Steps between C-alpha positions, in 0.01 A plus 500: 500500500577863547192729533466873492380805316636645172525854389567691169754780492389771268673817359358808347753639249309814454254631757319706245396206282425289810622184326611222734743229407559170686870496566517218771322277734516431874421204726448517871484202738486581877766762578690437170479688184651423154502685186583447127552789280520573125854420390486527115426858379502455119116530477488803732748665252306401195163620647611821683812597309769740619670413817188361674671162541791653686257703717317181589818328596559777751144479621536141565819544700314740722196276509711195589695686779191650659286189478776292654462750799120456487446861385210495257326836464784719395399620158172571312648318203541160686233276614504160679158348437382211714352235277409207710592140612772305337672176568775284359772250579768769501512888520682500163214309339245733636700819391555354152142404449373832601765692307429306174129580553511881554834652400424533131814694414722210614739364240618668183291307255 
């Protein structure tokens, strides 16, 4: 059984509106950290229009690169929020379960 803590990765598309969108999740166990990010942007495009989906793809590239280096506080538009304890048989199981629960813009349906 793998045990650790999970986090939500949030993005604020517009600092004026202060709306936060869950764009990924993280799981930390000991000195190891894993992330799963939004990878289907159809709902983002439908909701926000314009080129917001392309903008978010670029944001996620930066987030992924910096989070891999354990750099977390680099932008007022990105938050990594500690949620609490989680456990499962595999890291993938934990990531998928958390992702399905909180990343509501996942999938194109």
